[in-house]
C-alpha positions in Angstrom: 0.3 -0.1 -0.3 1.5 3.7 -1.2 -0.9 5.5 -1.6 -4.4 6.3 0.3 -7.2 9.2 -0.8 -8.5 11.1 2.3 -12.2 12.0 1.5 -13.1 15.1 3.5 -11.2 17.6 4.8 -13.2 18.2 8.7 -11.1 17.0 11.8 -11.5 13.4 11.3 -10.1 13.5 7.5 -7.3 16.4 8.4 -6.5 14.5 11.5 -5.8 11.4 9.8 -4.0 13.0 7.0 -1.8 13.9 9.4 -0.8 10.6 11.1 -0.4 8.4 8.0 1.7 11.4 5.7 4.1 11.7 8.8 4.7 7.7 8.2 6.2 8.3 4.9 2.8 7.0 3.0 2.1 9.4 0.1 -1.6 10.7 1.0 -4.1 13.0 -1.0 -6.6 15.0 0.5 -10.0 15.5 -1.5 -12.2 18.7 0.0 -14.1 21.0 -2.3 -13.8 23.9 0.3 -10.9 22.8 3.2 -12.2 24.7 5.8 -15.8 26.2 6.8 -17.5 27.0 9.8 -20.7 24.9 11.7 -23.5 26.1 14.3 -21.5 23.8 16.6 -19.9 25.7 19.5 -16.6 24.0 18.7 -16.3 22.8 21.8 -13.0 20.5 23.1 -13.4 18.6 26.0 -10.8 17.4 28.4 -11.1 13.8 27.0 -9.8 15.6 23.7 -6.8 17.7 24.7 -5.3 15.1 27.0 -5.1 12.5 24.6 -3.8 14.9 22.4 -2.5 18.0 23.9 -1.8 20.3 21.0 -5.0 20.8 20.9 -4.6 23.0 23.7 -0.9 24.0 23.0 -0.7 25.8 20.1 -1.7 29.6 19.1 -5.2 29.2 17.0 -8.0 31.4 18.9 -9.8 30.1 21.5 -11.8 30.4 25.0 -11.0 28.6 28.1 -14.6 28.6 29.7 -14.8 27.3 33.5 -18.3 28.2 34.1 -21.4 26.2 32.4 -25.0 27.1 33.5 -28.2 24.7 33.2 -31.7 25.7 33.1 -34.8 23.6 32.7 -38.6 24.4 33.1 -39.8 24.2 36.7 -36.1 23.8 37.8 -34.7 27.4 37.3 -30.5 27.2 37.2 -27.8 25.5 38.5 -24.0 26.5 37.9 -21.6 24.1 37.0 -17.9 25.4 38.1 -16.0 23.0 35.8 -12.6 21.8 37.2 -11.6 21.0 33.3 -11.9 23.9 31.2 -13.6 23.2 27.9 -11.8 25.5 25.1 -14.5 26.8 22.1 -12.5 27.5 18.3 -14.1 28.3 15.8 -15.1 26.2 13.6 -13.3 27.2 10.5 -9.9 27.9 12.7 -9.7 24.6 14.1 -10.5 23.2 11.2 -7.6 24.8 9.2 -5.5 24.4 11.8 -5.7 20.6 11.4 -5.1 21.0 7.8 -2.2 23.0 8.5 -0.6 20.8 10.3 -1.5 17.6 7.8 0.1 19.4 5.4 2.8 20.2 7.2 3.2 16.6 7.7 3.5 15.8 4.1 0.1 15.7 2.6 -1.0 16.6 -0.4 -4.4 19.2 -0.3 -6.7 19.0 -3.0 -9.2 21.5 -3.7 -12.4 19.3 -5.3 -14.6 17.1 -4.1 -14.2 13.3 -4.9 -18.2 12.9 -7.1 -18.1 9.2 -7.3 -15.9 6.2 -6.4 -15.3 2.3 -7.5 -12.7 -0.3 -7.9 -10.9 -1.6 -10.1 -8.7 -4.4 -8.7 -6.9 -3.6 -5.7 -7.4 -0.4 -6.7 -10.0 2.8 -6.2 -10.2 5.0 -8.7 -12.1 8.9 -7.6 -14.0 10.8 -9.8 -13.7 14.4 -9.5 -14.2 17.7 -11.7 -10.4 17.7 -12.0 -10.5 13.9 -13.6 -9.8 10.8 -12.0 -7.3 10.0 -8.7 -6.1 6.6 -7.8 -6.0 5.0 -4.3 -4.8 1.7 -3.0 -6.5 2.6 0.3 -9.5 5.0 1.5 -10.1 7.1 5.1 -14.0 8.2 3.7 -14.5 11.2 5.7 -17.2 13.0 4.1 -19.4 13.7 7.1 -23.2 13.3 7.8 -24.4 14.1 4.6 -22.2 11.8 3.0 -22.9 10.9 -1.1 -20.6 8.4 -1.8 -23.4 5.4 -0.4 -21.4 2.3 -0.8 -19.4 4.0 1.5 -19.7 5.4 5.5 -22.7 4.6 8.1 -26.5 4.3 6.5 -28.5 7.2 8.4 -31.9 6.4 8.3 -33.9 9.9 9.3 -34.4 8.1 12.9 -30.5 8.0 13.3 -30.0 11.9 12.7 -30.5 15.1 14.2 -30.6 18.4 13.0 -28.1 21.2 14.4 -28.6 25.3 13.2 -28.3 28.3 14.9 -26.8 31.4 15.1 -23.7 33.9 15.7 -24.4 37.3 17.6 -22.1 39.7 18.8 -21.8 39.8 22.4 -19.7 38.4 25.1 -20.1 36.3 28.2 -17.5 34.0 30.4 -19.9 30.9 30.8 -21.9 28.0 28.6 -25.4 28.2 29.1 -27.4 25.0 28.0 -31.1 25.5 28.4 -33.1 22.3 28.2 -36.7 22.5 26.5 -40.2 20.9 27.2 -40.4 17.5 24.7 -37.4 18.0 22.7 -34.7 15.2 22.6 -32.1 18.1 22.8 -31.1 21.7 23.9 -30.5 25.0 23.4 -26.7 26.4 23.9 -24.8 29.5 24.0 -21.1 28.9 23.7 -19.0 32.1 23.9 -16.5 32.3 20.9 -13.7 34.7 20.0 -15.2 37.5 19.4 -19.4 36.6 18.9 -21.2 33.9 20.8 -22.5 31.0 19.1 -26.6 30.4 20.1 -27.9 27.3 19.1 -30.2 24.2 18.6 -29.7 20.9 18.0 -32.5 18.2 18.3 -34.4 14.6 17.4 -37.5 13.6 15.5 -38.2 17.6 15.1 -38.2 19.1 11.7 -35.5 21.6 11.5 -38.0 25.1 10.7 -39.6 24.2 14.2 -36.7 24.1 16.0 -35.3 27.3 14.8 -38.6 29.3 15.7 -37.9 27.6 19.2 -34.2 28.6 18.7 -35.6 32.1 17.6 -38.0 32.5 20.4 -36.0 31.6 23.3 -33.3 34.6 21.7 -36.0 36.9 21.6 -36.9 36.1 25.5 -33.1 36.9 26.0 -32.8 39.7 24.4 -29.9 38.1 21.9 -31.0 39.6 18.3 -31.3 36.9 15.7 -32.3 39.4 12.7 -29.4 39.6 10.5 -26.8 37.3 12.1 -25.4 35.0 9.8 -27.4 31.8 10.1 -26.0 27.9 9.5 -27.6 24.9 9.9 -25.8 20.8 9.3 -27.3 17.3 10.0 -25.6 15.3 13.2 -25.7 11.8 13.0 -27.6 10.3 16.2 -27.5 6.4 15.7 -30.6 4.6 17.6 -29.5 2.0 19.7 -29.8 -0.7 16.9 -28.2 1.1 14.9 -24.3 1.0 16.5 -24.9 -2.9 16.1 -24.9 -2.9 12.4 -23.5 0.9 11.7 -21.3 -0.1 8.7 -17.9 1.8 9.6 -15.4 -0.3 7.4 -15.6 -2.2 3.8 -13.5 -3.5 1.3 -10.8 -1.1 1.1 -12.1 1.9 3.1 -12.9 2.7 7.0 -15.2 5.7 7.7 -14.0 8.2 10.5 -15.9 11.0 12.3 -19.4 11.5 11.3 -19.4 9.6 8.2 -18.9 7.1 10.5 -22.0 8.2 12.6 -19.5 8.7 15.4 -21.3 11.4 17.0 -22.4 11.0 20.9 -26.2 10.4 20.9 -26.9 12.4 24.2 -24.1 15.6 23.8 -24.2 16.2 20.6 -20.4 15.8 20.5 -18.4 15.1 17.7 -14.9 16.9 17.9 -13.0 14.2 19.7 -14.6 11.1 18.0 -13.8 12.7 14.6 -10.4 13.0 16.4 -10.1 9.8 17.6 -11.8 7.6 15.2 -8.9 9.0 13.0 -6.2 8.0 14.7 -7.4 4.6 15.2 -8.2 4.1 11.5 -4.2 5.3 10.9 -3.1 2.7 13.9 -5.4 -0.4 12.2 -3.5 0.4 8.9 -0.7 1.2 10.2 -0.7 -2.2 11.9 1.6 -5.5 11.5 -1.5 -6.9 10.5 -1.0 -9.3 7.6 -3.6 -7.9 4.5 -6.2 -4.8 4.4 -8.9 -7.0 5.7 -7.3 -7.9 9.0 -6.8 -4.0 8.7 -10.4 -3.4 8.4 -11.5 -6.1 10.9 -8.9 -4.4 13.2 -10.7 -0.8 13.3 -14.0 -2.3 13.9 -12.8 -3.8 17.0 -10.9 -0.6 18.1 -13.9 1.3 17.7 -16.1 -0.8 19.9 -13.5 -1.6 22.0 -12.4 2.0 22.7 -15.7 4.2 22.6 -18.5 2.5 20.7 -20.1 0.3 22.9 -20.4 3.2 25.6 -21.6 5.6 22.7 -24.4 2.7 21.8 -25.3 2.6 25.6 -25.8 6.4 25.6 -28.5 6.1 22.7 -30.2 3.9 24.8 -30.4 6.2 27.3 -30.8 9.2 25.4 -34.8 9.4 25.5 -35.0 8.9 29.4 -32.6 11.5 29.6 -34.6 14.0 27.4 -37.9 12.8 27.4 -38.3 10.0 30.7 -40.0 11.2 34.2 -38.6 10.9 37.2 -39.8 11.5 41.0 -43.1 13.3 39.5 -40.9 15.5 36.8 -39.2 15.8 33.9 -36.0 14.3 33.6 -33.8 17.5 32.9 -35.5 19.4 35.2 -34.6 17.0 38.1 -31.4 16.6 36.4 -30.9 20.6 37.3 -32.3 20.6 40.2 -30.0 17.6 41.9 -26.9 19.7 40.0 -28.0 22.9 42.1 -28.4 20.7 45.9 -25.8 17.9 45.3 -22.0 18.7 45.3 -21.8 15.1 44.4 -24.2 14.8 41.7 -22.3 18.0 40.5 -19.5 16.5 40.7 -21.1 13.6 38.0 -21.8 16.3 36.0 -18.4 18.0 35.7 -17.1 14.9 34.4 -20.0 13.9 32.0 -19.3 17.7 30.7 -15.2 17.0 31.1 -16.2 13.4 28.9 -14.5 11.5 31.9 -17.7 9.8 33.4 -18.9 7.0 30.3 -22.0 6.3 30.7 -22.1 2.7 30.9 -20.0 2.8 34.5 -22.7 6.3 35.3 -25.5 4.2 37.4 -23.3 2.6 39.8 -21.6 5.7 40.1 -24.8 7.4 40.9 -26.1 4.9 43.4 -23.1 4.5 45.2 -21.5 8.6 45.1 -24.6 10.2 45.9 -25.4 12.4 48.9 -27.4 10.5 51.5 -30.4 11.1 52.6 -34.0 11.6 51.4 -32.3 12.3 48.0 -30.4 8.7 48.5 -33.5 7.3 49.4 -35.3 8.6 45.7 -32.9 8.1 43.3 -32.8 4.3 44.7 -35.6 4.2 44.3 -36.3 5.3 40.8 -32.8 4.9 39.2 -33.3 0.9 38.1 -36.5 2.6 36.0 -34.5 5.6 34.3 -31.3 3.6 33.5 -31.5 0.8 31.0 -29.1 -2.3 31.8 -26.1 -2.4 30.8 -25.3 -3.3 26.9 -23.6 -6.7 26.3 -20.2 -6.3 24.9 
């Protein structure tokens, strides 16, 4: 194997290109934009920058946020002091930094989109507006709206959520998270360099309905949205049953990031999983496995072991978190109230924010570590109905 094609230049594709090019492989990265903006906040958790310190140690403009305020109907607000800061980038700046690193490592960046791919013996023929390119192997990093139907995850409407938002003038030090009635999702306000990212993500509701919810919230908060830049995006949000049959690799290819459906089904976080999956794909491709088929199988196993099983369990939990009832109230409202009243529950929420608390161990930690008294008794009574059983590995 001498030539690898990376299809897509977002964080997943850019990091895979860097990792592979640094070993001396001939790497071509194809993307018609090469760096672009997205409506999400652009937040990187402790889980991301502790494993990949360059995400913190660089000169790219970023915000360090150490406070988040959670709010829910009939529950007021609860403030979280984040021991592990959240790093917030402009997505276009983060994307550009990762592409620059890939190019410095030796990857060749092609500002063109691959419109079709087909097998020719053991190689790939990739069609672009500039002609035909060849590759021995492909890393598919085309995002959730993958036009190459033969590779990558197969999203159904039930396996996707919409994310949309505005960039508005403003300055604040904290992140705001607002839960809404009957929505599997939330509204966010993320402070970025020079503006605020105000957006909403949700599942099972049309983008136009989500936009109305967001604009109503912004009006109530005195955040002007008319005339502000507007962005929308599709995010994978796989149902639990879809994780086991998720198509992440095949003959001569591996999918990474959104193209593989690798997004947290509760938080909507995708940046860490984009970078991590790119790392795992590069490791599998560079491994000593005897053939490409073995490398492809190894990648699937690595994903499952590293975080796939945890995200599958998160998918089983998601609807209960956003739309469930607990102690005669909505679960998000109870979460806000417990965060405000219990230091131990607040610590759990901090670790969820930081990416340090897996979903698979969440129920056990709640039962073992919450404050004693009425709250503990209530949680012990209700958690068995709130939390699903442990996922099979």
